[in-house]
Every structure is written in C-alpha cells, then in structure tokens.
C-alpha positions as CSV (number, residue, x, y, z in Angstrom):
1,X,97.5,114.3,113.5
2,X,100.5,115.7,114.5
3,X,102.9,116.5,111.4
4,X,106.8,115.4,112.4
5,X,109.5,116.6,110.4
6,X,112.2,114.5,109.2
7,X,115.9,115.8,108.3
8,X,118.1,113.6,105.9
9,X,121.6,115.4,105.7
10,X,122.4,115.9,102.1
11,X,125.9,116.6,100.8
12,X,124.7,120.2,100.2
13,X,127.1,122.3,99.1
14,X,127.3,126.1,100.5
15,X,129.3,127.9,97.3
16,X,127.0,126.0,95.2
17,X,123.8,127.7,97.2
18,X,125.8,130.9,96.9
19,X,126.1,130.7,93.4
20,X,122.7,129.8,92.5
21,X,121.0,132.6,94.5
22,X,123.4,135.3,95.1
23,X,125.7,134.8,92.0
24,X,122.9,134.6,89.5
25,X,121.3,137.4,90.4
26,X,124.1,139.6,90.8
27,X,124.8,138.2,87.1
28,X,121.5,139.0,85.8
29,X,121.4,142.5,87.1
30,X,124.3,143.4,85.7
31,X,123.7,142.3,82.5
32,X,120.4,144.1,82.7
33,X,122.2,147.4,83.5
34,X,124.3,147.4,80.3
35,X,123.2,150.6,78.5
36,X,126.1,150.8,75.7
37,X,124.9,150.9,72.2
38,X,128.5,149.9,71.1
39,X,128.0,146.5,72.5
40,X,125.8,145.3,70.2
41,X,128.2,145.5,67.6
42,X,128.3,141.6,65.8
43,X,125.4,140.6,67.7
44,X,123.2,138.0,65.5
45,X,120.8,134.9,66.1
46,X,122.2,133.0,63.1
47,X,120.6,130.1,61.4
48,X,122.7,127.1,61.3
49,X,122.5,123.8,58.8
50,X,123.0,120.6,61.1
51,X,123.1,118.4,58.2
52,X,126.9,118.2,57.7
53,X,127.4,117.7,61.6
54,X,126.0,114.3,61.0
55,X,128.4,113.2,58.5
56,X,131.4,111.0,58.9
57,X,133.7,113.8,57.8
58,X,135.6,115.0,60.8
59,X,136.0,118.3,58.9
60,X,132.7,118.7,58.0
61,X,131.5,118.4,61.9
62,X,134.2,120.8,62.8
63,X,132.9,123.3,60.4
64,X,129.5,123.7,62.0
65,X,131.1,123.5,65.2
66,X,132.9,126.6,64.3
67,X,129.8,128.2,63.3
68,X,128.6,127.4,66.8
69,X,131.5,128.9,68.5
70,X,130.7,132.4,66.5
71,X,127.4,132.3,67.8
72,X,128.2,131.5,71.5
73,X,130.8,134.3,71.7
74,X,128.6,136.7,69.8
75,X,124.7,136.4,71.4
76,X,124.3,133.1,73.1
77,X,121.5,132.0,70.7
78,X,121.3,130.4,67.5
79,X,118.6,128.7,65.5
80,X,119.2,125.2,63.9
81,X,117.7,123.3,60.9
82,X,117.8,119.8,59.3
83,X,118.6,118.8,63.1
84,X,116.7,115.3,62.8
85,X,113.4,116.0,65.1
86,X,110.9,115.0,62.4
87,X,108.4,117.8,61.4
88,X,105.3,115.6,62.6
89,X,107.0,114.7,66.2
90,X,107.3,118.5,66.8
91,X,103.5,119.1,66.0
92,X,102.6,116.0,67.9
93,X,104.2,117.6,70.9
94,X,102.9,120.9,70.6
95,X,99.2,119.4,69.8
96,X,99.5,118.0,73.3
97,X,100.3,121.1,74.7
98,X,97.0,122.4,73.6
99,X,95.3,119.4,74.5
100,X,96.9,119.7,78.4
101,X,96.0,123.0,79.0
102,X,92.7,123.2,76.8
103,X,90.9,119.8,77.7
104,X,92.1,119.1,81.5
105,X,89.9,120.6,83.5
106,X,91.1,122.7,87.0
107,X,90.7,119.5,89.2
108,X,92.6,117.0,86.8
109,X,95.2,119.7,86.7
110,X,95.2,119.9,90.7
111,X,96.6,116.1,90.9
112,X,99.2,116.9,89.2
113,X,100.5,120.3,91.0
114,X,103.7,121.0,91.3
115,X,103.6,121.8,95.4
116,X,103.1,117.8,95.3
117,X,106.5,117.5,93.9
118,X,110.0,118.2,95.9
119,X,111.5,118.5,92.4
120,X,109.6,121.3,90.4
121,X,107.6,118.9,88.4
122,X,103.9,118.5,87.5
123,X,101.5,121.5,86.3
124,X,102.5,124.6,87.2
125,X,99.5,127.6,87.6
126,X,100.7,131.3,86.9
127,X,100.3,132.3,90.2
128,X,102.7,129.6,91.8
129,X,106.0,130.4,90.5
130,X,107.7,133.7,89.3
131,X,110.9,133.8,87.8
132,X,112.3,137.3,87.9
133,X,109.5,138.5,90.3
134,X,107.1,139.4,87.8
135,X,103.4,139.2,87.7
136,X,103.7,136.1,84.7
137,X,101.2,135.0,82.6
138,X,101.5,131.7,81.9
139,X,100.8,128.2,82.5
140,X,103.2,125.1,82.7
141,X,103.5,121.4,82.6
142,X,107.2,120.1,83.7
143,X,108.7,116.8,83.3
144,X,112.2,115.4,83.7
145,X,114.5,112.5,82.7
146,X,113.9,108.9,83.2
147,X,115.2,106.3,81.7
148,X,111.9,104.8,79.9
149,X,112.4,108.3,78.0
150,X,116.1,107.6,76.8
151,X,116.4,106.0,73.8
152,X,119.6,104.4,75.1
153,X,117.9,103.1,78.1
154,X,120.0,104.9,80.5
155,X,123.1,103.4,82.5
156,X,121.0,102.7,85.9
157,X,122.6,105.7,87.5
158,X,120.2,108.5,87.4
159,X,119.3,110.4,90.4
160,X,116.8,113.5,90.7
161,X,118.0,117.1,91.8
162,X,118.3,116.3,95.2
163,X,120.1,112.9,95.0
164,X,117.1,111.0,95.7
165,X,116.4,107.7,93.3
166,X,112.5,107.3,92.3
167,X,110.4,108.4,89.3
168,X,109.1,112.3,90.2
169,X,107.2,112.8,87.3
170,X,103.5,113.2,87.7
171,X,101.7,112.1,84.4
172,X,97.8,112.5,83.3
173,X,96.0,109.8,83.4
174,X,95.3,108.0,80.1
175,X,92.2,108.1,80.0
176,X,92.0,111.8,80.7
177,X,94.7,112.6,77.7
178,X,94.7,109.1,75.3
179,X,98.3,109.2,73.7
180,X,99.7,112.2,75.9
181,X,102.5,110.3,77.3
182,X,103.4,108.4,74.1
183,X,103.7,111.6,72.2
184,X,105.9,113.3,75.0
185,X,108.0,110.2,75.1
186,X,108.8,110.5,71.1
187,X,109.6,114.0,71.5
188,X,111.6,114.0,74.4
189,X,113.7,110.7,73.1
190,X,114.3,112.7,69.9
191,X,115.4,116.2,71.5
192,X,117.7,114.0,74.2
193,X,119.2,112.4,71.2
194,X,120.0,115.5,69.5
195,X,121.1,117.5,72.7
196,X,124.1,114.5,73.0
197,X,124.6,115.2,69.4
198,X,124.8,118.8,70.2
199,X,127.2,118.4,73.1
200,X,129.6,116.8,70.7
201,X,129.7,119.7,68.9
202,X,130.1,122.2,71.7
203,X,133.1,120.2,72.4
204,X,134.5,120.4,69.1
205,X,134.1,124.2,69.2
206,X,136.0,124.3,72.4
207,X,138.8,122.7,70.9
208,X,137.8,119.6,73.0
209,X,138.2,116.1,72.4
210,X,134.8,115.4,70.7
211,X,133.5,113.0,73.1
212,X,134.7,115.0,76.2
213,X,131.5,115.5,77.5
214,X,130.2,111.6,76.8
215,X,130.9,110.3,80.2
216,X,128.8,113.3,81.9
217,X,125.7,112.5,79.8
218,X,125.1,108.7,80.6
219,X,122.2,109.8,83.0
220,X,121.9,113.4,82.4
221,X,119.4,115.9,83.7
222,X,116.9,117.0,81.5
223,X,113.5,119.0,82.8
224,X,111.5,119.8,79.6
225,X,108.3,122.3,80.1
226,X,104.9,122.4,78.0
227,X,104.2,126.3,78.3
228,X,101.1,128.1,77.5
229,X,100.9,131.7,77.0
230,X,97.5,133.6,76.8
231,X,96.9,136.5,74.5
232,X,97.5,139.7,76.0
233,X,94.3,141.4,77.6
234,X,95.4,144.8,75.3
235,X,96.1,143.5,71.8
236,X,95.5,146.9,70.5
237,X,99.3,147.8,71.9
238,X,102.0,148.8,69.5
239,X,104.4,145.5,68.7
240,X,107.4,147.6,70.1
241,X,105.6,148.3,73.4
242,X,104.0,146.4,76.2
243,X,102.9,146.6,79.9
244,X,103.1,144.3,82.7
245,X,100.1,142.0,82.2
246,X,101.9,140.9,78.8
247,X,104.6,139.4,80.7
248,X,104.8,135.5,80.3
249,X,108.1,135.0,81.7
250,X,110.7,137.2,83.2
251,X,114.2,137.8,82.5
252,X,116.6,135.0,83.5
253,X,119.2,133.3,82.0
254,X,118.5,129.2,81.9
255,X,120.6,127.2,84.2
256,X,121.8,124.1,82.8
257,X,124.3,123.5,79.9
258,X,122.3,124.5,76.9
259,X,118.3,124.7,75.8
260,X,116.6,123.3,73.0
261,X,113.2,125.3,72.2
262,X,110.2,124.2,69.9
263,X,107.5,127.2,69.6
264,X,104.2,127.7,68.3
265,X,104.2,130.5,65.2
266,X,103.2,133.1,67.7
267,X,105.8,135.3,68.6
268,X,107.3,135.7,72.0
269,X,111.1,135.3,72.7
270,X,112.9,138.3,73.6
271,X,116.9,138.3,73.7
272,X,118.7,140.9,75.9
273,X,121.7,142.5,73.7
274,X,124.3,143.9,75.2
275,X,123.1,147.4,75.2
276,X,120.2,146.4,77.2
277,X,117.6,146.3,74.6
278,X,115.6,143.5,73.8
279,X,115.7,141.6,70.6
280,X,112.3,139.9,69.0
281,X,113.2,137.0,68.0
282,X,111.3,135.9,64.6
283,X,109.7,132.4,64.2
284,X,111.4,130.2,61.8
285,X,109.4,127.2,60.1
286,X,110.8,123.9,61.8
287,X,113.9,125.4,63.2
288,X,114.6,124.6,67.0
289,X,115.7,127.6,69.0
290,X,119.2,126.9,71.0
291,X,120.6,128.8,73.8
292,X,123.5,128.8,75.9
293,X,123.0,128.2,79.6
294,X,124.8,129.0,82.9
295,X,126.8,125.8,82.6
296,X,128.5,126.5,79.4
297,X,129.2,130.1,80.7
298,X,130.6,128.9,83.5
299,X,133.1,126.0,81.9
300,X,134.2,128.4,79.2
301,X,134.5,131.2,81.9
302,X,132.2,133.3,80.4
303,X,133.5,133.0,76.5
304,X,130.3,131.8,75.8
305,X,127.4,134.2,76.9
306,X,124.2,132.7,79.1
307,X,121.8,135.5,77.5
308,X,119.5,137.0,79.3
309,X,115.8,136.6,78.0
310,X,112.3,136.8,78.7
311,X,108.6,136.1,76.9
312,X,106.2,138.8,76.1
313,X,103.3,137.5,73.9
314,X,102.3,140.5,72.0
315,X,100.3,138.7,69.4
316,X,96.5,137.9,69.0
317,X,96.7,134.4,69.9
318,X,98.3,132.1,72.3
319,X,101.5,131.2,72.5
320,X,102.9,127.5,73.0
321,X,106.4,126.1,73.9
322,X,108.2,123.4,74.5
323,X,111.6,124.2,76.2
324,X,114.2,121.1,77.1
325,X,117.1,121.9,79.4
326,X,119.5,119.7,78.8
327,X,122.1,119.2,81.9
328,X,125.2,117.3,82.4
329,X,124.8,114.4,84.9
330,X,123.5,115.8,87.8
331,X,126.4,114.7,90.6
332,X,128.6,116.1,87.8
333,X,131.3,119.3,89.2
334,X,130.8,122.3,87.2
335,X,133.9,124.4,86.8
336,X,136.1,126.1,84.4
337,X,138.2,124.4,81.9
338,X,141.6,124.5,81.7
339,X,141.7,125.3,78.1
340,X,139.4,128.4,78.8
341,X,142.0,129.7,81.0
342,X,144.9,131.7,79.9
343,X,148.6,131.2,81.8
344,X,148.2,132.5,85.4
345,X,144.7,133.4,84.6
346,X,141.5,132.4,87.5
347,X,138.1,131.9,86.9
348,X,135.6,134.1,87.3
349,X,133.3,131.5,88.3
350,X,133.5,128.9,91.4
351,X,133.0,125.5,90.9
352,X,129.3,124.2,91.8
353,X,127.6,121.0,91.8
354,X,125.1,120.5,88.9
355,X,122.0,119.1,90.2
356,X,121.9,121.2,93.7
357,X,122.5,124.2,91.7
358,X,119.7,123.9,89.1
359,X,117.4,122.8,92.6
360,X,118.4,126.1,94.2
361,X,117.6,128.2,91.3
362,X,114.4,126.5,91.2
363,X,113.9,126.8,94.7
364,X,114.0,131.0,94.3
365,X,111.0,130.8,91.4
366,X,108.6,129.8,94.3
367,X,107.4,131.3,97.7
368,X,108.5,128.5,99.7
369,X,110.6,126.4,97.4
370,X,110.4,122.9,96.5
371,X,111.7,121.3,99.9
372,X,115.2,121.6,99.7
373,X,117.0,123.7,101.5
374,X,120.2,124.4,100.9
375,X,121.4,127.1,103.7
376,X,120.9,124.6,106.6
377,X,121.9,121.5,104.6
378,X,119.1,119.7,105.1
379,X,116.0,118.1,102.9
380,X,113.0,118.4,104.7
381,X,110.1,116.0,104.3
382,X,106.9,116.4,106.4
383,X,105.8,113.0,108.0
384,X,102.1,113.6,108.6
C-alpha cells in the first residue's frame, strides 16, 4: 500500500532548534576541551540533609537553599538525604528495573520499542541510540508524565513534547510483569512531589519568591528511565582505566531543569571536573543524586553549572539506575532571569521553548529522530 506523508505545522522555533543542536554541541565540546587543573578548586559533591527544608521555619528552608546554591555554583551535583522517598519505594522501582530487563523476552520488549513512539518513550535497546556518538552498552525503558502518575491529579493542560495531547507511554502488559505499573506509579509520584519541593528550594537559592516556579510546574515534563548497564567484558582493568566497550552512557549534559537519580550499589556515574578530569561518584546508601540541567543553567546565565557527566561500569556486576528528568510545563519559554543579570549585562543564552528543546535534544541521539523535524517546522506522520 502506498505511504502518504501528512504534514501538520507546529509552532517550531528556529532558535530553539539551533540551541538544541549546535548550541548544546558547542557547550559540550567546550567543557570537554577544558584542561586547567587550577579550575578544580572548590569542586565538591556535597551531601545535603533535606529534613530542615520540610520545616515550617523559613530560616530552616533558606539555610538548605544556601547549601544548594553552593553546590550548584561549584560542581552542579549534590546528594540529598532525608528526602521523603521511602526506602521501600526505592527498592521497589530498582527491583522492577531488574524484572523488566531480565524477565521480559526480546519479543515482548519489541512491542514497546521506542521506534513506535514519536516521543522517545518505551524500550530502548543499546544499539538504537547514542547520546554522544559513543558505542554505548546500556538498555533502557523510558516513560513520561501523565496525570494518572501525578499525586495532584494534574490540571488537565499537559501536552507532550511536540504539543500533541495523548498518552504516549508504552507499558508492559500486566500479565507479563504483574505489579510493574503500580510500583512505577508509586515511585514516580514520590519523586514528582520531591521535585516540586526542590524547585521551591532552587527558587530560594536564587533569592526569588519560594513559589516562583510553581505556576510552571502544574503539568510539568518529567521523563523517567529504567536503565541497565551490563558488567564490562573485561573486568580485570584497573578501576582508574577503561576501554570503549565499558561506556554505558557517553558524555553529556542533561536537558531539563534538574535530574533526580536513584542507583543500585554498583558505581558508574562519573562527573567532569573543570580541569577535564573525571570524578567517580560514590554510591551513598538511600541518598538520591541531584544535578543541574540546561534549563537552570540558562535561567541563571551560567551561574549554576549544567555539569557534563557519563556512565562507565567499572565493576563486576550489572548497574541499574532510575533517573527522573524534571522539566517545567513544556509550553514554557526558558530565558535568563532578570535577577541573574547585572546592569547592562546581556544573557549568553537565548530564549528557548522547553518542550521543543528537549525533543530536539532527544532527536539528536537517534539516527532518524523521533518524528519531529525542527528545521522545516513540520511534524511528519506516516499514514499507510
């Protein structure tokens, strides 16, 4: 049967497209090219106790926000403890990651393949994407915000990355993985609530009203992933060295506001220091890892660092992780905050459209993209 191309115009923005492709690539390369050891002074991955941030005392919340500001201006990464996500909920989602990758057959996973999604959702085999052009050894399952996962119930205004309005998530059948969806929902709801709480602390850290970002997160983007990194083929290499076969995820910065990361005990996260050397992040009990992503860097005119990082499994066991990439509502325009510009200063970052920027960054990780083509302002759908 003949294939017809249906083109539906989108309000695509050329600046957003350029920033997502050329701008992001230039930033990454500049960070990778830095080689000055003196720039590492003050680099640290602190552990921040969030318990006081839940206090009714504004001074307590402001004190935690100050610690966050210090972390964001130094390394862009920090651990959080006493964050309110129950340990059992953390164990539950990591167990579901193991079940998804170990118990589902290839045929069952194929029904969830990301090639069936225009939004990058579903099962992602290792050969299908590469975030930095490396040969990556990983397998993933991607899912996004939907109102059924939001403990607030949402506001009914959520739109997907491309502006469409449908539930794009691809879930395993309940008979294939009993209890999977319920456990995922429990974890997603918990980290979504935590992310909204953290955003208030980020606002305080920038001397903004505590509720400054609230109206931007009523139907937020929030892509989460279950990730599996197999153990290296050669486990005899020294911990300080690796070969290309060990790269689980290539060097990159995250796209959204910030990321909340849960991991199994097998280490793998490595953070690029200003000198160009890699810092191997330790696993710390039930702590979650938070890192600044591109939107916060752009909002703060580079004051907060969207730090480059990668994953290299140097251990002898598989690594599992669950990153949650928290965004604002996808229809938000992200531009530098006036409070982050000195008198007469011009922002080094151009305004971008949140959803389109993320989708274009995702498109760049696959050979053919996910169906949104920003350089001709059309969204192509194949009708057979």
